[in-house]
C-alpha positions as CSV (number, residue, x, y, z in Angstrom):
1,M,0.0,0.1,-0.2
2,T,1.2,3.4,-1.2
3,D,1.8,6.5,1.0
4,S,-0.8,8.1,-0.2
5,A,-3.2,5.5,0.0
6,T,-1.8,4.1,3.5
7,A,-3.1,8.5,4.4
8,L,-7.1,7.3,4.0
9,R,-7.0,5.3,6.9
10,N,-8.9,7.3,9.6
11,V,-8.8,5.5,12.6
12,E,-7.5,7.4,15.4
13,P,-5.8,5.6,18.6
14,G,-7.8,6.4,21.7
15,D,-10.3,8.3,19.4
16,A,-13.6,7.3,21.0
17,Q,-15.9,9.6,19.9
18,P,-18.5,8.8,17.2
19,L,-18.4,10.2,14.1
20,V,-22.0,9.8,13.3
21,V,-25.3,10.2,14.7
22,L,-28.9,10.5,14.4
23,Q,-31.5,11.3,17.1
24,D,-35.0,11.0,16.7
25,V,-34.7,11.1,12.9
26,N,-37.8,11.5,10.3
27,K,-37.9,12.5,6.8
28,R,-40.8,12.1,4.3
29,F,-41.7,12.5,1.0
30,G,-45.5,14.7,0.8
31,D,-47.4,12.3,2.7
32,L,-44.8,8.9,2.6
33,Q,-42.8,8.8,5.9
34,V,-39.0,7.0,4.4
35,L,-37.5,7.5,7.7
36,R,-39.2,7.4,11.1
37,D,-37.8,8.0,14.3
38,I,-34.1,6.9,13.6
39,N,-32.0,6.5,16.3
40,L,-27.6,5.4,14.6
41,T,-24.4,5.9,16.0
42,L,-21.2,4.7,14.2
43,R,-18.2,5.0,15.4
44,R,-14.3,5.7,13.3
45,G,-13.4,2.4,11.9
46,E,-16.4,0.5,11.7
47,V,-18.2,-1.3,8.8
48,L,-22.3,-0.7,8.9
49,V,-24.5,-2.8,6.4
50,I,-27.7,-1.9,6.3
51,I,-29.8,-4.4,4.2
52,G,-34.2,-4.4,4.0
53,P,-36.9,-4.4,1.2
54,S,-37.2,-2.2,-1.2
55,G,-38.4,1.0,0.1
56,G,-37.4,0.5,3.2
57,G,-35.6,4.1,3.8
58,K,-31.7,2.5,3.5
59,S,-31.0,4.9,0.5
60,T,-32.1,8.7,2.2
61,L,-30.6,7.4,5.2
62,C,-27.2,7.7,3.7
63,R,-28.3,10.7,1.7
64,T,-29.4,12.9,4.9
65,I,-25.7,11.5,6.5
66,N,-24.9,13.3,3.2
67,R,-27.8,15.9,3.3
68,L,-28.3,14.9,0.0
69,E,-32.0,15.3,1.3
70,P,-32.8,17.3,4.4
71,I,-35.0,15.9,7.5
72,D,-38.0,17.1,8.8
73,S,-37.1,16.1,12.6
74,G,-34.5,15.1,14.6
75,I,-30.6,15.8,14.1
76,I,-27.7,14.4,12.9
77,F,-23.7,14.8,14.3
78,F,-21.0,14.4,12.0
79,D,-18.1,14.4,14.0
80,G,-19.0,15.8,17.2
81,A,-21.3,18.7,15.3
82,P,-24.9,19.2,13.6
83,L,-24.5,18.9,10.3
84,P,-24.2,22.4,8.4
85,V,-26.6,23.6,6.5
86,E,-25.6,25.2,3.3
87,G,-21.9,26.9,2.2
88,R,-19.0,26.1,3.0
89,E,-18.9,24.2,5.8
90,L,-21.8,22.4,3.7
91,A,-19.3,21.8,0.5
92,R,-16.4,20.9,3.3
93,H,-19.1,18.5,5.5
94,R,-19.7,16.7,1.6
95,A,-15.6,16.6,1.1
96,D,-15.5,14.5,3.8
97,V,-18.1,12.2,3.6
98,G,-17.8,9.8,-0.1
99,M,-20.5,8.9,-1.7
100,V,-20.7,6.3,-4.2
101,F,-23.7,5.6,-5.9
102,Q,-26.0,3.1,-8.4
103,S,-24.9,4.7,-11.4
104,F,-21.4,5.7,-11.7
105,N,-21.8,9.8,-11.7
106,L,-18.1,10.1,-13.5
107,F,-17.6,13.6,-15.8
108,A,-18.3,12.2,-19.2
109,H,-16.0,14.4,-21.2
110,K,-12.7,13.8,-18.4
111,T,-11.0,11.4,-18.5
112,I,-10.5,9.0,-15.6
113,F,-7.4,10.4,-14.2
114,Q,-9.2,13.6,-14.4
115,N,-12.2,12.2,-12.5
116,V,-10.2,11.2,-10.2
117,A,-7.3,14.2,-10.0
118,L,-9.5,17.9,-10.2
119,G,-11.6,16.8,-7.3
120,P,-8.8,17.8,-4.3
121,V,-7.1,21.1,-6.5
122,H,-10.8,22.7,-6.7
123,V,-12.2,22.0,-3.3
124,R,-9.0,20.5,-0.7
125,K,-7.4,23.2,-2.6
126,I,-4.4,20.0,-2.7
127,A,-1.3,21.6,-4.7
128,K,-1.7,19.9,-8.1
129,T,1.5,17.3,-8.5
130,E,0.3,16.2,-5.2
131,S,-3.1,15.2,-6.1
132,R,-1.4,13.6,-9.7
133,A,0.5,11.4,-7.4
134,L,-2.2,11.0,-5.5
135,A,-4.7,9.9,-7.7
136,M,-2.1,8.0,-9.6
137,D,-1.9,5.8,-6.1
138,L,-5.4,5.3,-5.7
139,L,-6.2,4.2,-9.4
140,K,-3.5,1.1,-8.6
141,L,-5.4,1.4,-5.8
142,V,-8.8,0.1,-7.3
143,G,-6.6,-1.7,-10.2
144,I,-7.4,0.1,-12.9
145,E,-4.5,2.6,-13.8
146,D,-4.0,1.3,-16.9
147,Q,-6.8,3.2,-17.8
148,A,-6.8,6.1,-16.5
149,D,-6.1,8.4,-19.9
150,K,-9.7,6.4,-21.2
151,Y,-13.1,8.3,-20.5
152,P,-15.9,7.0,-19.1
153,A,-17.8,5.3,-21.4
154,Q,-14.3,3.0,-23.0
155,L,-14.6,1.4,-19.5
156,S,-16.5,-1.4,-18.0
157,G,-19.0,-1.0,-15.5
158,G,-17.0,-1.9,-12.9
159,Q,-14.3,-0.6,-13.8
160,Q,-15.9,3.0,-14.1
161,Q,-17.2,2.3,-10.5
162,R,-14.3,1.8,-9.5
163,A,-13.4,4.8,-11.5
164,A,-16.1,6.6,-9.0
165,I,-14.6,5.2,-5.7
166,A,-11.3,6.3,-6.4
167,R,-12.3,9.8,-6.9
168,A,-14.1,9.3,-3.6
169,L,-11.5,8.4,-2.1
170,A,-9.4,11.1,-3.7
171,M,-10.7,13.9,-1.0
172,R,-9.8,11.8,1.7
173,P,-13.0,11.8,3.2
174,K,-13.1,10.8,7.2
175,L,-16.5,8.4,6.4
176,M,-17.2,6.6,2.3
177,L,-21.3,5.4,1.9
178,F,-22.2,2.9,-0.8
179,D,-25.7,2.8,-2.3
180,E,-26.3,-0.1,-3.7
181,P,-22.8,-0.3,-5.2
182,T,-22.9,-3.2,-7.6
183,S,-26.8,-2.7,-8.3
184,A,-26.2,-2.0,-11.9
185,L,-23.3,-4.0,-12.5
186,D,-23.2,-7.5,-14.2
187,P,-22.3,-10.7,-12.3
188,E,-18.8,-11.3,-13.2
189,M,-18.2,-7.0,-12.6
190,V,-19.7,-7.7,-8.7
191,K,-16.8,-9.5,-6.9
192,E,-13.8,-6.4,-8.7
193,V,-16.3,-4.0,-6.7
194,L,-16.5,-5.4,-3.7
195,D,-12.6,-6.4,-3.8
196,V,-12.3,-2.8,-3.9
197,M,-14.5,-2.9,-0.7
198,V,-13.0,-5.3,1.3
199,G,-9.6,-4.0,0.9
200,L,-10.9,-0.9,2.6
201,V,-12.2,-2.3,5.1
202,S,-8.9,-3.5,5.9
203,E,-6.9,-0.3,5.9
204,G,-9.8,0.7,8.7
205,M,-12.0,2.8,7.0
206,T,-15.6,3.8,8.2
207,M,-18.5,3.0,5.6
208,I,-22.2,3.1,5.7
209,V,-23.0,0.7,2.8
210,V,-26.2,-0.3,1.5
211,T,-26.5,-3.3,-0.6
212,H,-27.9,-6.8,-1.6
213,E,-24.5,-8.3,-1.0
214,M,-25.4,-11.1,1.6
215,G,-21.6,-12.3,1.3
216,F,-20.2,-9.0,2.0
217,A,-22.3,-8.3,4.5
218,R,-21.5,-11.4,6.2
219,N,-17.8,-11.1,6.0
220,A,-16.8,-7.7,5.8
221,A,-18.7,-5.9,8.0
222,S,-18.4,-4.9,11.7
223,R,-22.0,-4.1,12.0
224,V,-25.6,-4.8,10.0
225,A,-28.5,-2.9,10.1
226,F,-31.9,-4.6,9.0
227,M,-34.7,-1.6,7.8
228,A,-37.9,-1.7,7.3
229,D,-41.3,0.5,6.4
230,G,-38.8,3.4,7.6
231,R,-37.1,2.3,10.7
232,I,-33.7,0.2,12.0
233,V,-35.7,-3.2,13.0
234,E,-32.6,-4.5,14.0
235,D,-28.9,-3.1,14.3
236,N,-26.6,-6.8,15.6
237,S,-23.4,-8.0,14.7
238,P,-23.4,-10.0,11.2
239,D,-22.8,-13.7,13.5
240,E,-26.2,-12.5,15.1
241,F,-28.4,-11.1,12.8
242,F,-27.9,-14.5,10.3
243,T,-27.6,-17.1,12.7
244,Q,-30.2,-15.3,15.1
245,P,-32.1,-12.7,14.2
246,R,-34.8,-11.2,16.8
247,T,-37.9,-10.4,15.2
248,D,-39.9,-12.1,12.6
249,R,-40.1,-9.1,10.3
250,A,-36.2,-10.1,9.7
251,R,-36.4,-13.9,10.0
252,D,-39.4,-13.2,7.2
253,F,-36.4,-11.4,4.6
254,L,-33.7,-14.0,5.6
255,S,-35.8,-16.9,4.5
256,K,-36.4,-15.3,1.1
257,I,-33.1,-13.7,0.2
258,L,-31.4,-16.8,1.4
259,T,-32.4,-20.1,0.3
260,H,-32.1,-18.8,-3.7
């Protein structure tokens, strides 16, 4: 692992303050309540995998932490302070919270290298030479350094998603949010993206991952949260959740997805 990549490690010895805290968070879209009294704490170095049926509020929960969705009530703390509402403070917060979506959201008119290298210069005010070196380190980290001069349309879906991960990491975030990062990929491309994510886990990256990949949830998560109907129904260790779910709702969900 290169020095730049190792700098992504975000666990500080003796740092016990939670990185993310949600208290009584509620969110509506018109008459539909998508988050109901969400209480959640995430400590540095933890990997929280959120699973559950479609429409349960998983993606919305992720987006509230990055303030892509404002909440209606409750409060969210990040790194000890309430989420900023607007302006430079919000831009700084979003730089601290990397996000990878189902769609890759790469700049189509820029090369893969440019996609990764430009953000740190413009947002973090990192020198161009340092940003270029970091970009190449990260492209090596995700295994696509040989694609640096290509444009997104020239890459496979898996390669594009790995580029999106590298771009998010280039901002040196304190937290990475993954919102179903493999759901738009062909099956053979899923593993290459999950392998990158497992590598980030081993580096100590704090992560919240919304996914249907149960193998990743079992093997890479610190905790698994099960969401349904806008609520966190269970929050437990992977072993406890998959072998001894506490609620009928979770047992029913697992019986359907683990028997096929």
